[in-house]
NUMILO-202892 format. One record per residue (C-alpha): residue number from 1; x, y, z. Coordinates in steps of 0.25 Angstrom, whole numbers, plus 5000, padded with zeros to 4 digits. Each point is the difference from the previous one (the first is absolute). Example, Ala and Ser with C-alpha at 12.3 -4.5 7.8 and 13.67 -1.06 7.14 Angstrom:
REM NUMILO-202892
- 1	5049	4982	5031
- 2	5006	5014	4998
***
This chain:
REM NUMILO-202892
- 1	4845	5036	5062
- 2	5010	4996	4988
- 3	5010	4989	5002
- 4	5014	5005	5001
- 5	5013	4993	4996
- 6	5013	5007	5007
- 7	5014	4998	4994
- 8	5011	5005	5009
- 9	5014	5000	4995
- 10	5010	4998	5012
- 11	5012	5001	4991
- 12	5005	5001	4986
- 13	4995	5014	4997
- 14	5009	5012	4998
- 15	5011	4990	5001
- 16	5006	4988	4994
- 17	4999	4988	5009
- 18	4993	4995	5012
- 19	4987	4997	4992
- 20	4988	4997	5009
- 21	4985	5002	4998
- 22	4988	4997	5008
- 23	4986	4997	4995
- 24	4988	5002	5009
- 25	4986	4996	4997
- 26	4988	4996	5008
- 27	5008	5001	5013
- 28	5011	4991	4995
- 29	5014	5002	4995
- 30	5010	4993	4991
- 31	5015	5005	4998
- 32	5007	5000	4986
- 33	5016	4999	5001
- 34	5009	5003	5012
- 35	5012	5006	4995
- 36	5013	5007	5005
- 37	5008	5012	4995
- 38	5015	5002	5000
- 39	5005	5011	5009
- 40	5006	5013	4994
- 41	5014	5004	5002
- 42	4996	5009	5012
- 43	4994	4989	5008
- 44	5012	4996	5008
- 45	5000	4986	5005
- 46	4986	4997	4994
- 47	4999	4986	4993
- 48	4986	5001	4994
- 49	4987	5008	5001
- 50	4987	4994	5002
- 51	4985	5006	5000
- 52	4994	5004	5012
- 53	4989	4990	5003
- 54	4993	5006	5012
- 55	4987	5000	4993
- 56	5001	4985	4997
- 57	5004	4997	5014
- 58	4988	5008	5005
- 59	4990	4993	4991
- 60	5007	4986	5000
- 61	4987	4993	5003
- 62	4994	5005	4987
- 63	5012	4995	4991
- 64	4997	4988	4991
- 65	5013	4998	4993
- 66	5013	5006	4994
- 67	5001	4998	4985
- 68	5014	5001	4993
- 69	5001	5003	4985
- 70	5015	4996	4999
- 71	5013	4997	5008
- 72	5008	5013	4998
- 73	5005	5006	5013
- 74	4991	5013	4998
- 75	4988	4991	5001
- 76	5004	4989	5010
- 77	5012	5006	5008
- 78	4991	5005	5012
- 79	4992	4986	5002
- 80	5008	4995	5012
- 81	5000	5013	5007
- 82	4985	5002	4998
- 83	4996	4985	5003
- 84	5006	5002	5014
- 85	4990	5011	5002
- 86	4988	4995	4992
- 87	4999	4985	4997
- 88	4992	4998	4988
- 89	5000	4989	4989
- 90	5008	5003	4987
- 91	4995	4997	4986
- 92	5010	4999	4989
- 93	5005	4992	4988
- 94	5010	4988	5002
- 95	5013	5007	4996
- 96	4996	5012	5009
- 97	4997	4991	5011
- 98	5014	4993	4999
- 99	5006	5014	5002
- 100	4991	5004	5011
- 101	5003	4987	5007
- 102	5015	5003	5001
- 103	4997	5013	5007
- 104	4990	4993	5010
- 105	5011	4990	5003
- 106	5010	5011	5003
- 107	4991	5006	5010
- 108	4995	4987	5006
- 109	4985	5003	4995
- 110	4998	4987	4991
- 111	4991	4993	5010
- 112	4992	5012	5004
- 113	4997	5004	4986
- 114	4989	4995	4990
- 115	5006	5001	4986
- 116	4990	4996	4989
- 117	5005	4998	4986
- 118	4990	5004	4989
- 119	5002	4997	4985
- 120	4998	5012	4990
- 121	4986	4999	4994
- 122	4994	4995	5014
- 123	4992	5008	5010
- 124	5000	5001	5015
- 125	4989	5003	5009
- 126	5004	5009	5012
- 127	4988	5005	5008
- 128	4992	5009	4991
- 129	5011	5001	4989
- 130	5003	4990	4989
- 131	5014	5002	4995
- 132	5003	4995	4986
- 133	5015	4997	4996
- 134	5003	5005	4986
- 135	5013	4996	4994
- 136	5009	5012	4995
- 137	5015	5002	4995
- 138	5010	5006	5009
- 139	5015	4999	5003
- 140	4997	4988	5010
- 141	4993	4987	4998
- 142	4985	4998	5004
- 143	4996	5014	5001
- 144	4985	5003	5000
- 145	4990	5011	5000
- 146	4987	4999	5008
- 147	4986	5002	4997
- 148	4993	5003	5013
- 149	4985	4997	4999
- 150	4990	5006	5010
- 151	4985	5001	4999
- 152	5003	5015	4997
- 153	5008	4997	4988
- 154	5014	4995	4995
- 155	5013	5007	5003
- 156	5012	4996	4991
- 157	5014	5002	5008
- 158	5011	4998	4989
- 159	5012	4998	5009
- 160	5013	5002	4993
- 161	4998	4995	4985
- 162	5004	5001	4986
- 163	4995	4995	4987
- 164	5010	4990	4995
- 165	4996	4992	4987
- 166	5012	4991	5000
- 167	5002	4997	5015
- 168	5011	4990	5004
- 169	4990	4990	5006
- 170	4990	5001	4989
- 171	4989	5005	5009
- 172	4995	5013	4994
- 173	4992	5010	5008
- 174	4986	4997	5001
- 175	4994	5012	4992
- 176	4988	4992	4996
- 177	4996	5000	5015
- 178	5002	5015	5001
- 179	4991	5002	4988
- 180	4989	4990	5006
- 181	5000	5008	5013
- 182	4999	5013	4992
- 183	4987	4994	4994
- 184	4995	4996	5013
- 185	5002	5014	5005
- 186	5012	5005	5009
- 187	4997	5009	5011
- 188	5015	5005	5002
- 189	5014	4997	4994
- 190	5012	5002	5010
- 191	5012	4999	4991
- 192	5015	5000	5000
- 193	5006	5014	4997
- 194	5015	4997	5000
- 195	5003	5001	4985
- 196	4989	5010	4997
- 197	5010	5010	4995
- 198	5005	4991	4989
- 199	4993	5001	4987
- 200	4998	4987	4991
- 201	5001	4986	5005
- 202	5010	4993	5009
- 203	5009	4990	4992
- 204	4998	4985	5002
- 205	5009	4993	5010
- 206	5004	4991	4988
- 207	5008	5012	4994
- 208	5010	4998	5012
- 209	5002	4985	4997
- 210	5005	5004	4986
- 211	5010	5010	5006
- 212	5005	4989	5009
- 213	5002	4991	4988
- 214	5008	5011	4993
- 215	5008	5003	5012
- 216	5004	4985	5002
- 217	5003	4997	4986
- 218	5015	5000	4996
- 219	5004	5005	5014
- 220	5013	4996	5006
- 221	4998	5006	5014
- 222	4993	4995	5012
- 223	4986	5006	5001
- 224	4994	5005	5012
- 225	4986	5004	4999
- 226	4993	5008	5011
- 227	4985	5002	5000
- 228	4988	5001	5010
- 229	5000	4986	5007
- 230	4984	5000	4999
- 231	5001	5001	4985
- 232	4999	4985	4998
- 233	4997	5001	4985
- 234	5013	5009	4998
- 235	5008	4989	5007
- 236	4994	4990	4992
- 237	5005	5007	4987
- 238	5014	5000	5006
- 239	4999	4985	5002
- 240	4995	4998	4986
- 241	5011	5009	4994
- 242	5011	4993	5008
- 243	4995	4986	4996
- 244	5000	5004	4985
- 245	5014	5004	5001
- 246	5005	4988	5008
- 247	5002	5008	5013
- 248	4998	4996	5014
- 249	4992	5010	5010
- 250	5003	5002	5015
- 251	4991	5009	5009
- 252	5005	5009	5011
- 253	4993	5009	5010
- 254	4990	4996	5011
- 255	4987	5005	4993
- 256	5004	4994	4986
- 257	5003	4987	5007
- 258	4986	5000	5007
- 259	4993	5004	4987
- 260	5006	4989	4992
- 261	4997	4990	5011
- 262	4985	5005	5000
- 263	4998	5001	4985
- 264	5006	4987	4997
- 265	4993	4992	5011
- 266	4987	5006	4995
- 267	5002	4998	4986
- 268	5001	5015	4996
- 269	5014	4998	4994
- 270	5006	4989	4991
- 271	5015	4998	5002
- 272	5006	4994	4987
- 273	5006	4987	5003
- 274	5015	5000	5006
- 275	5000	5015	5000
- 276	5000	5004	5014
- 277	5013	4999	5008
- 278	5004	5004	5014
- 279	5007	5013	5001
- 280	5013	4993	5007
- 281	5001	4990	4989
- 282	4998	5009	4987
- 283	5014	5006	5002
- 284	5006	4988	4995
- 285	4994	5002	4986
- 286	5006	5009	4989
- 287	4995	5015	5001
- 288	4992	4999	4987
- 289	4992	4988	5006
- 290	4995	5008	5012
- 291	4988	5008	5003
- 292	4997	5006	5014
- 293	4987	5005	5004
- 294	5001	5010	5012
- 295	4992	5009	5008
- 296	5004	5015	5001
- 297	4993	5007	4988
- 298	4997	5012	5009
- 299	5014	5001	5005
- 300	4996	4995	5014
- 301	5012	5000	5010
- 302	4998	4986	5005
- 303	4997	4994	4986
- 304	5008	4990	4993
- 305	5004	5009	4988
- 306	5004	5011	5010
- 307	5009	4990	5007
- 308	5006	4996	4987
- 309	5003	5014	4995
- 310	5007	5004	5013
- 311	5007	4987	5002
- 312	4993	4994	5012
- 313	4993	4989	4993
- 314	5005	4986	5006
- 315	4999	4992	4987
- 316	5000	5010	4988
- 317	5012	5009	4997
- 318	4997	5010	4988
- 319	5010	5006	4990
- 320	5004	5000	4985
- 321	4993	4989	4993
- 322	4987	5002	5007
- 323	4987	5006	4994
- 324	4989	5005	5009
- 325	4986	5002	4995
- 326	4991	5009	5008
- 327	4986	4995	4996
- 328	4992	5010	5008
- 329	4998	5015	5001
- 330	5003	5008	5012
- 331	4988	5002	5009
- 332	4999	5016	5002
- 333	5009	5003	5012
- 334	5010	4989	4997
- 335	5007	5006	4988
- 336	5012	5004	5009
- 337	5002	4986	5006
- 338	4999	4994	4987
- 339	5010	5010	4994
- 340	5010	4997	5011
- 341	5000	4985	4997
- 342	5001	5002	4985
- 343	5012	5010	5002
- 344	5007	4989	5009
- 345	4998	4989	4989
- 346	5006	5009	4989
- 347	5012	5003	5010
- 348	5002	4985	5000
- 349	5000	4999	4985
- 350	4987	4993	4999
- 351	4991	5002	4988
- 352	4987	5005	5005
- 353	4987	5000	4991
- 354	4990	5009	5006
- 355	4994	5008	4989
- 356	4985	5001	5000
- 357	5000	5001	4984
- 358	5004	4986	4999
- 359	4988	4994	5006
- 360	5006	4995	5012
- 361	4988	5003	5008
- 362	4985	5002	4998
- 363	4990	5005	5010
- 364	4989	4992	5006
- 365	4991	5012	5000
- 366	4990	5004	4990
- 367	5003	5013	4991
- 368	4989	5009	4996
- 369	4994	4992	4988
- 370	4999	4987	5009
- 371	4993	5008	5011
- 372	4990	5006	4989
- 373	4997	4986	4996
- 374	4996	4996	5014
- 375	4992	5012	5002
- 376	4993	4997	4986
- 377	4997	4986	5004
- 378	4995	5002	5014
- 379	4992	5013	4997
- 380	4999	5004	5015
- 381	4990	5010	5005
- 382	5011	5005	5010
- 383	5015	5000	5000
- 384	5010	5000	5011
- 385	5015	5001	4995
- 386	5009	4992	5010
- 387	5015	4997	5002
- 388	5007	5013	4996
- 389	5005	5014	5004
- 390	4991	5012	4999
- 391	5004	5003	4985
- 392	4997	4985	4996
- 393	4987	5000	5007
- 394	4996	5014	4993
- 395	5005	4995	4986
- 396	4992	4987	5002
- 397	4988	5008	5003
- 398	5002	5009	4988
- 399	5002	4987	4991
- 400	4986	4995	5005
- 401	4994	5014	4997
- 402	5006	4999	4986
- 403	4993	4987	4998
- 404	4987	5008	5004
- 405	4998	4998	5015
- 406	4994	5011	5008
- 407	5010	5006	5010
- 408	4990	4999	5011
- 409	5000	4985	4998
- 410	5015	5000	5003
- 411	5006	5000	5014
- 412	5014	5004	5003
- 413	5002	4996	5014
- 414	5011	5000	5011
- 415	5004	4989	5009
- 416	4989	4999	5011
- 417	4989	5007	4991
- 418	4987	4993	5001
- 419	4994	4999	4985
- 420	4985	4998	5002
- 421	4992	4996	4988
- 422	4985	4996	4998
- 423	4995	4995	4986
- 424	4999	5015	4996
- 425	5010	5008	5008
- 426	5015	5000	5003
- 427	5006	5009	5011
- 428	5011	5001	5010
- 429	4994	5000	5014
- 430	5010	5001	5011
- 431	5012	4993	5004
- 432	5006	4989	5008
- 433	5013	4999	5007
- 434	5011	4997	4990
- 435	5015	5003	4998
- 436	5013	4994	5002
- 437	5005	4990	5010
- 438	5015	4998	5000
- 439	5007	4986	5002
- 440	5013	5001	5006
- 441	5007	4987	5004
- 442	4990	4992	5008
- 443	4992	5013	5004
- 444	4988	5003	4993
- 445	4994	5014	5002
- 446	5008	5003	5012
- 447	5008	5010	4991
- 448	4991	5012	4998
- 449	5002	5014	4994
- 450	5007	5006	5013
- 451	5011	4989	4999
- 452	5001	5002	4985
- 453	5002	5015	5002
- 454	5011	4997	5010
- 455	5007	4990	4991
- 456	5000	5010	4989
- 457	5005	5011	5009
- 458	5011	4991	5005
- 459	5004	4996	4986
- 460	5000	5014	4995
- 461	5006	5008	5012
- 462	5005	4990	5010
- 463	4999	5001	5015
- 464	5006	5008	5012
- 465	4999	4994	5014
- 466	5002	5010	5011
- 467	5003	4992	5014
- 468	4997	5009	5012
- 469	5006	4995	5013
- 470	4991	5007	5011
- 471	5002	4999	5015
- 472	4988	4993	5006
- 473	5004	5008	5013
- 474	4999	5014	4995
- 475	4997	5000	4985
- 476	5013	5005	4996
- 477	5007	4996	4987
- 478	5012	4991	5006
- 479	5008	5001	4987
- 480	4999	5007	4986
- 481	4990	4992	4991
- 482	5006	4989	4992
- 483	4996	5001	4985
- 484	4999	4988	4992
- 485	4997	5000	4985
- 486	4997	4990	4989
- 487	4998	5003	4985
- 488	5002	5015	5003
- 489	5014	5004	5001
- 490	5013	4993	5004
- 491	5003	5005	5015
- 492	5015	5000	4999
- 493	4999	5009	4988
- 494	4991	5010	5006
- 495	5005	5003	5014
- 496	4996	5015	4999
- 497	4985	4996	4997
- 498	5000	4990	5011
- 499	5005	5010	5010
- 500	4989	5010	4996
- 501	4989	4989	5001
- 502	5005	4997	5014
- 503	4999	5015	5004
- 504	4986	5001	4993
- 505	4995	4988	5008
- 506	5006	5005	5013
- 507	4993	5014	4998
- 508	4987	4993	4997
- 509	5001	4991	5012
- 510	5004	5012	5009
- 511	4988	5008	4994
- 512	4991	4991	5008
- 513	4999	5002	5015
- 514	5009	4991	5008
- 515	4990	4994	5009
- 516	5002	4986	5005
- 517	4988	4995	4994
- 518	5003	5007	4986
- 519	4991	4993	4990
- 520	5008	4991	4990
- 521	4991	5002	4989
- 522	5001	5015	5001
- 523	5015	4999	5000
- 524	5000	4991	4988
- 525	4991	5009	4993
- 526	5008	5013	5002
- 527	5013	4993	4996
- 528	4994	4994	4988
- 529	4994	5013	4995
- 530	5013	5008	5003
- 531	5010	4989	4993
- 532	4990	4999	4988
- 533	4999	5015	4998
- 534	5015	5002	5001
- 535	5003	4988	4990
- 536	4991	5005	4990
- 537	5005	5014	5001
- 538	5014	4996	4999
- 539	5000	4988	4991
- 540	4987	5001	4992
- 541	4997	4985	5005
- 542	4989	4995	5008
- 543	5006	4987	5007
- 544	4991	4993	5010
- 545	5004	5005	5014
- 546	4998	4990	5011
- 547	5003	5006	5014
- 548	5003	4989	5011
- 549	4999	5004	5015
- 550	5008	4991	5009
- 551	4998	5003	5015
- 552	5012	4997	5009
***
């Protein structure tokens, strides 16, 4: 019987975020990445979404390690939650380990977790797998792709990457190694599809540095720069531009402060001498000598930039004489929140620079020509597009076909699909449990579809509570039902409707025979049905109706 290698995506397909892929061979499993996703506007109260790891919990004895490509939240955000259910060793590069350690400390998991750092170019043996770390460029330091070696063949898992020939740290993507692997023979390529819709090449990170230099020169205003906290190379360029202009830099926002601490301690950021200042002291300098680097590029409500825009930041008051540079593009879904902050800054008389055309931001993901280069170098027998919505996966598949790959050698899968391959065949063979687990406060997974449906209904139509005082002696209604509404209509302004609802509820209660042991459930059901029908007929709304029976 032919040997089989299984690739099981548990997150990251038909979506952006919560990337997680399991590889199974010879009865053993390794997992690549463990990300979270941000909730949509209709997910009321949800903080984040993580993959369903039921399959991993069931097979925990067979898992040999968790391998992380880089430190972005959509690749590491679920780690603390998953580790509480499946304790496995984590392998990653030094900078990624620094960021993961912050998460482990927050969740009191440092002592119980084995965190092993691996340098790019090195390999790790994990059971029947040997995982080779290959340096790639991305919008966070120390990103890697993996060459997963098994006796059956090599699988190249790119992680998030771009080809940057002038990276800030001077470390160019290791294209030579991808080419060598192609010569050895690559069984399958699993590649990032995030930017596959864009033709051409992604510009170099260095182009943003040139923009900063231009924006900083001959500028009399105080400069506030917001970008992704994780983009160490972007922050490095802000520091360099500030130092060249003789400006001091202060940092605000918890994630930005954490990132600065980790990156400087580990040597991934070089702070020019006498450039960094405390946020509380920088105010004493003239405005044209100040630069503030802040969180909030996505308009997040609790972020430092949001608080500055809406005058709730304790140390920074914005107004005329300030220039805000937004060095990030809005993640799909965040356009409205970013727009709200930009509008508020304009209202305050702040000069806002956010035009994409001015190279204030470049992506960390490969465009079509870069993806073609990786395909051409690795020459894989099979191809699985990862990390993207359905259109991206399909376009990436077409890209591979345009380069001569047979459609039968490409698998477009869903989360939970089992992609099974031998040295000659590729097929989808069954599924494993997959889906979304909601994190709400300290609760993980205790909010399910039913609760979300209720929250949606409450948010859209409100609720009506009908309190029925029933005699425990003979089952009679002792008084007219009390009607309480929340998020539906204001009671005092709708007396007639309330009276009608009382009558409807009383009639429904009377329709059930008045025997002493009258079933409360039956009574609640009848009242709920009658009140719901009446409300929809008369108001065209469907609030949540909650009948409460009190026996007195």
